[in-house]
C-alpha positions as CSV (number, residue, x, y, z in Angstrom):
1,M,-15.0,81.8,-37.5
2,R,-18.0,79.9,-36.2
3,K,-18.9,79.4,-32.6
4,F,-18.8,75.8,-31.4
5,V,-22.0,74.7,-29.8
6,C,-22.2,71.1,-28.6
7,D,-25.3,69.1,-28.2
8,D,-25.8,68.5,-24.5
9,A,-27.7,65.3,-24.9
10,E,-25.1,63.9,-27.2
11,V,-22.3,64.8,-24.9
12,K,-24.1,63.3,-21.9
13,E,-24.7,60.1,-23.8
14,L,-21.0,59.9,-24.8
15,I,-20.1,60.5,-21.1
16,D,-22.3,57.7,-19.9
17,R,-21.0,55.3,-22.6
18,V,-17.3,56.0,-21.7
19,V,-18.0,55.8,-18.0
20,R,-19.7,52.4,-18.3
21,R,-16.9,51.0,-20.3
22,T,-14.4,52.3,-17.7
23,M,-16.3,50.6,-15.0
24,N,-15.5,47.2,-16.6
25,I,-11.8,47.6,-16.5
26,D,-10.0,45.8,-13.7
27,F,-7.7,48.5,-12.3
28,T,-5.2,48.4,-9.5
29,W,-4.7,51.3,-7.1
30,N,-2.4,53.3,-9.3
31,W,-2.2,56.2,-11.7
32,S,-4.2,54.6,-14.5
33,C,-7.0,54.1,-12.1
34,G,-6.5,57.5,-10.7
35,V,-6.9,59.2,-14.1
36,A,-9.8,57.0,-15.1
37,F,-11.7,57.5,-11.8
38,Y,-11.0,61.3,-12.0
39,G,-12.9,61.2,-15.2
40,I,-15.8,59.3,-13.6
41,S,-15.7,61.8,-10.7
42,K,-15.9,64.7,-13.2
43,A,-18.8,62.9,-15.0
44,W,-20.7,62.8,-11.7
45,E,-20.2,66.5,-11.2
46,V,-22.0,67.4,-14.5
47,T,-24.6,64.6,-14.5
48,G,-25.4,64.0,-10.9
49,N,-25.7,60.3,-11.8
50,Q,-25.6,58.5,-8.4
51,E,-24.6,55.2,-10.1
52,Y,-21.2,56.7,-10.8
53,I,-20.6,57.5,-7.1
54,D,-22.0,54.1,-6.0
55,F,-19.5,52.4,-8.3
56,L,-16.6,54.4,-7.0
57,V,-17.6,53.8,-3.3
58,K,-17.9,50.1,-3.8
59,W,-14.6,49.8,-5.7
60,V,-12.7,51.9,-3.2
61,D,-14.2,50.2,-0.1
62,E,-13.4,46.7,-1.4
63,Y,-9.8,47.8,-2.2
64,L,-9.4,49.2,1.3
65,E,-10.2,45.9,2.8
66,L,-7.2,44.4,0.9
67,G,-5.0,47.3,1.7
68,I,-3.6,50.0,-0.6
69,P,-0.1,49.7,-1.9
70,T,3.0,51.6,-0.9
71,L,2.6,55.3,-1.7
72,M,4.4,56.9,-4.6
73,V,3.9,60.0,-6.7
74,N,2.0,58.2,-9.4
75,S,-0.5,56.5,-7.1
76,C,-1.3,59.9,-5.5
77,A,-3.5,60.4,-8.6
78,M,-6.1,58.4,-6.6
79,G,-6.3,61.3,-4.3
80,H,-8.6,63.1,-6.8
81,T,-11.2,60.4,-6.3
82,M,-11.0,60.6,-2.5
83,I,-11.7,64.4,-2.8
84,T,-14.8,63.7,-4.8
85,L,-16.0,60.8,-2.7
86,H,-15.8,63.0,0.4
87,E,-17.8,65.7,-1.3
88,A,-20.4,63.3,-2.5
89,T,-20.8,61.2,0.7
90,G,-19.4,63.3,3.5
91,D,-17.6,60.2,4.8
92,Q,-14.4,61.3,6.7
93,K,-12.5,58.2,5.7
94,Y,-12.1,59.4,2.1
95,L,-10.8,62.8,3.3
96,D,-8.4,60.9,5.6
97,L,-7.1,59.0,2.6
98,A,-6.6,62.2,0.6
99,L,-4.8,63.7,3.6
100,M,-2.6,60.6,3.9
101,K,-1.5,61.1,0.3
102,A,-1.0,64.8,0.7
103,E,1.1,64.3,3.9
104,Y,3.2,61.7,2.0
105,L,3.9,64.2,-0.7
106,R,4.7,66.9,1.8
107,K,7.0,64.9,4.1
108,E,8.2,61.7,2.4
109,A,8.2,62.0,-1.4
110,I,11.6,62.3,-2.9
111,R,12.5,65.8,-4.0
112,F,15.4,67.7,-5.6
113,G,16.4,71.3,-6.3
114,E,13.9,73.8,-5.0
115,G,11.7,71.1,-3.5
116,V,10.6,69.6,-6.8
117,F,8.9,66.2,-6.7
118,Q,11.0,63.5,-8.3
119,H,8.8,61.4,-10.5
120,T,8.3,57.9,-9.0
121,V,6.3,55.0,-10.3
122,S,7.2,52.6,-7.4
123,S,8.5,52.8,-3.9
124,D,12.1,52.9,-5.3
125,N,14.2,55.8,-6.4
126,D,13.1,55.2,-9.9
127,F,14.4,58.3,-11.8
128,P,17.0,60.2,-9.8
129,E,16.3,63.9,-9.9
130,Q,14.0,63.7,-12.9
131,A,10.9,65.9,-13.2
132,W,8.2,64.6,-15.5
133,A,5.1,66.4,-16.8
134,D,3.0,63.5,-15.5
135,T,3.6,64.7,-12.0
136,L,1.6,67.8,-12.5
137,F,-1.6,65.7,-12.7
138,M,-0.7,62.9,-10.3
139,A,0.6,65.2,-7.5
140,A,0.6,68.9,-8.0
141,Y,-3.0,69.4,-9.2
142,F,-4.2,67.0,-6.5
143,L,-2.4,68.9,-3.8
144,L,-3.7,72.2,-5.1
145,R,-7.3,70.9,-5.1
146,L,-7.0,69.6,-1.5
147,G,-5.3,72.8,-0.4
148,F,-8.2,74.9,-1.7
149,K,-10.8,72.5,-0.3
150,L,-9.3,72.6,3.2
151,D,-7.9,76.2,3.0
152,K,-4.4,74.8,3.8
153,K,-1.9,77.4,2.6
154,E,1.1,75.0,2.9
155,Y,-0.6,72.6,0.4
156,I,-1.4,75.4,-2.0
157,D,2.1,76.9,-1.8
158,D,3.8,73.5,-2.4
159,A,1.5,72.7,-5.3
160,L,2.2,76.1,-7.0
161,N,5.9,75.6,-6.4
162,Q,5.6,72.4,-8.4
163,F,3.9,74.2,-11.2
164,Y,6.5,76.9,-11.2
165,W,9.5,74.5,-11.4
166,H,7.9,72.1,-13.8
167,E,7.3,75.0,-16.2
168,E,10.9,76.2,-15.7
169,Y,12.3,72.8,-16.4
170,L,10.0,71.5,-19.1
171,Q,8.6,74.4,-21.2
172,N,10.8,75.4,-24.1
173,P,10.6,79.3,-24.2
174,K,11.2,79.2,-27.9
175,T,8.6,76.6,-29.0
176,N,6.4,77.0,-25.9
177,L,5.9,73.2,-25.9
178,F,6.7,71.0,-23.0
179,Y,9.3,68.3,-23.0
180,H,8.5,65.0,-21.5
181,A,11.1,65.3,-18.7
182,W,14.0,67.1,-17.2
183,D,17.1,65.3,-15.8
184,N,18.7,67.5,-13.1
185,V,21.8,65.3,-12.9
186,R,22.5,65.4,-16.6
187,G,21.2,69.0,-16.9
188,D,19.1,68.2,-20.0
189,H,15.8,66.9,-21.3
190,L,17.1,63.4,-22.0
191,S,15.9,62.7,-25.6
192,G,14.3,66.1,-25.8
193,I,10.9,65.0,-27.2
194,Y,7.8,67.0,-27.2
195,W,5.6,64.1,-26.2
196,G,1.8,64.6,-26.8
197,R,0.5,63.3,-23.5
198,A,3.1,65.3,-21.5
199,N,1.8,68.4,-23.1
200,A,-1.7,67.3,-22.2
201,W,-0.8,66.8,-18.6
202,A,0.7,70.3,-18.5
203,A,-2.1,72.0,-20.4
204,Y,-5.0,70.4,-18.6
205,T,-3.6,70.9,-15.1
206,M,-2.5,74.5,-15.8
207,A,-6.0,75.3,-17.2
208,Q,-7.6,73.9,-14.0
209,A,-5.1,75.7,-11.7
210,Y,-5.6,79.0,-13.6
211,K,-9.3,78.9,-12.9
212,M,-8.7,78.1,-9.2
213,L,-6.4,81.1,-8.6
214,N,-7.2,84.8,-8.6
215,P,-5.3,87.8,-10.1
216,F,-3.9,88.7,-6.7
217,M,-1.9,85.5,-6.5
218,P,1.5,85.9,-8.3
219,M,1.2,82.4,-9.9
220,W,-2.0,83.4,-11.6
221,M,-0.2,85.4,-14.2
222,Q,2.7,82.9,-14.3
223,I,0.4,79.9,-15.1
224,G,-1.8,81.9,-17.4
225,G,1.2,83.0,-19.5
226,A,2.7,79.6,-19.7
227,L,-0.7,78.1,-20.7
228,G,-1.6,80.7,-23.2
229,D,1.7,80.4,-25.0
230,Q,1.6,76.6,-24.9
231,L,-2.0,76.5,-26.4
232,S,-1.0,79.0,-29.1
233,A,1.7,76.6,-30.2
234,L,-0.4,73.5,-29.8
235,V,-3.3,74.7,-32.0
236,R,-0.9,75.1,-34.9
237,L,0.1,71.4,-34.6
238,Q,-3.5,70.1,-34.7
239,T,-3.9,67.6,-37.5
240,K,-6.6,67.8,-40.2
241,D,-8.4,65.1,-38.2
242,G,-8.7,67.4,-35.2
243,L,-6.1,65.5,-33.2
244,W,-2.5,65.8,-31.9
245,R,0.3,63.4,-32.5
246,T,2.2,61.3,-30.0
247,V,5.3,63.3,-31.0
248,L,3.8,66.6,-31.6
249,N,6.1,68.0,-34.2
250,D,6.7,64.8,-36.1
251,E,4.3,64.2,-39.0
252,T,5.3,60.6,-39.2
253,S,4.1,59.8,-35.7
254,Y,0.5,58.6,-35.0
255,E,-2.4,60.6,-33.8
256,E,-3.0,59.8,-30.1
257,T,-6.4,60.2,-28.4
258,S,-5.5,60.8,-24.7
259,A,-3.1,63.6,-25.6
260,S,-5.7,65.1,-27.9
261,A,-8.4,64.9,-25.2
262,G,-6.3,66.5,-22.6
263,I,-5.2,69.3,-24.9
264,A,-8.8,69.9,-26.1
265,A,-10.0,70.0,-22.5
266,A,-7.5,72.7,-21.8
267,L,-8.6,74.7,-24.9
268,V,-12.2,74.5,-23.7
269,S,-11.3,75.7,-20.2
270,Y,-9.1,78.5,-21.5
271,A,-11.8,79.6,-23.9
272,H,-9.8,81.8,-26.2
273,P,-12.2,83.4,-28.8
274,L,-10.0,82.3,-31.7
275,H,-9.8,78.7,-30.6
276,Q,-13.4,77.8,-31.5
277,N,-12.6,76.0,-34.7
278,Y,-9.9,74.0,-33.0
279,I,-12.3,72.9,-30.3
280,A,-14.9,71.9,-32.9
281,S,-12.4,70.0,-34.9
282,A,-11.1,68.2,-31.8
283,Y,-14.6,67.2,-30.8
284,K,-15.1,65.6,-34.2
285,G,-11.8,63.8,-34.0
286,I,-12.2,62.5,-30.5
287,L,-15.8,61.4,-31.1
288,A,-14.5,59.3,-34.1
289,N,-12.3,57.4,-31.6
290,I,-15.0,56.5,-29.2
291,D,-16.5,53.1,-29.9
292,E,-20.2,52.1,-29.4
293,D,-19.2,50.3,-26.2
294,G,-17.4,53.4,-24.8
295,T,-13.9,52.2,-25.5
296,V,-11.6,55.1,-26.4
297,R,-9.3,54.0,-29.2
298,N,-5.8,54.9,-30.3
299,V,-4.4,55.6,-26.8
300,S,-0.7,55.0,-26.3
301,A,0.4,52.6,-23.6
302,G,2.3,53.7,-20.5
303,T,5.4,55.5,-21.7
304,A,8.7,56.1,-20.0
305,V,11.0,58.8,-21.3
306,M,12.1,57.0,-24.5
307,H,15.5,57.3,-26.1
308,S,14.3,58.7,-29.4
309,A,11.3,59.9,-31.4
310,D,11.2,56.6,-33.2
311,D,10.8,54.8,-29.9
312,Y,7.8,56.9,-29.0
313,K,6.3,56.2,-32.4
314,V,6.2,52.4,-31.9
315,I,4.5,52.5,-28.4
316,S,1.4,50.3,-28.7
317,K,-2.0,52.0,-29.0
318,K,-4.1,48.8,-29.4
319,R,-5.6,48.5,-25.9
320,V,-8.1,50.4,-23.8
321,Q,-6.2,52.5,-21.2
322,G,-7.5,54.2,-18.0
323,W,-5.8,57.5,-18.9
324,G,-7.5,57.5,-22.3
325,Q,-10.9,56.9,-20.7
326,G,-10.3,59.5,-18.0
327,L,-8.9,62.3,-20.2
328,T,-11.7,61.8,-22.7
329,L,-14.2,62.2,-19.9
330,A,-12.4,65.3,-18.8
331,F,-12.8,66.8,-22.3
332,L,-16.5,65.9,-22.5
333,V,-17.2,67.2,-19.1
334,A,-15.3,70.5,-19.9
335,L,-17.7,71.0,-22.8
336,L,-20.6,71.1,-20.4
337,Q,-19.0,72.8,-17.5
338,N,-17.7,75.7,-19.7
339,K,-20.6,75.8,-22.0
340,E,-21.7,79.3,-20.9
341,I,-18.2,80.7,-21.3
342,V,-17.6,79.1,-24.7
343,S,-20.9,80.1,-26.1
344,K,-20.3,83.8,-25.3
345,I,-16.8,84.2,-26.6
């Protein structure tokens, strides 16, 4: 077992390359933008590059002049950027935007069961009583971050309730993998697919939440146990190229970079001693999918809960996607932010 040690200069160059390509994508105020700009925000945290913040300020301020769209669970992903912009600039308007999104989640977002957010991608009742793994990033993790930033217990409690129930509904206790979704009306997981990016959303957000909590909070052990079990299953599904497939347990499905980056970022943050080789292999595999211009390749397009594994396997992966850029940045940033921990295990 060798220890994985990354080259800081190489990682920072990769970060800058991916950020600059991301800046040249024409986003709208939605989840793709939210994940992409989360990645740029994380890049700013480790590099201190003011250009990154200046770009985000200019983009957000121009969009505010036009008016942001109707709120929904997916677009709350942009709340992550508002948190960072407030921390970077001190401008209250960004915090107000984050609070507006949080209050929407608390008081208006559609829920079912024990207060679980129903996944929505528009202002309509898109998927009645369905819980999707995506919601953990778009809403629960955002609400948790804001709750800790402002010391608002109601935000923290609501966010942790989302983590609890999404784990209950989505994680298979036998395989420890996460299904894409749960349908509370039907009482099943629809097609029952272990979709790669769904597992990335779950693993990455649980890894971040686990670090934010402390052992005296009951959900610390709950999230840590779910994450540890999931990662133990995921490392055994890593391909020889260091990646993960869009249908995790189907060797005929393609390797997919956004899922791989999110899972790898969780491995880095979790920092298990026996995961060193998996992290090293993931770095090599993800690096091979970053073009010279910073485009992250082989990222599947936006994906609803499909009817079968075959349907997932034909989702296009030919275009640059905000979530591919953002999750790749999250992985690269994790390598730098957790360098001391990883180098000591």
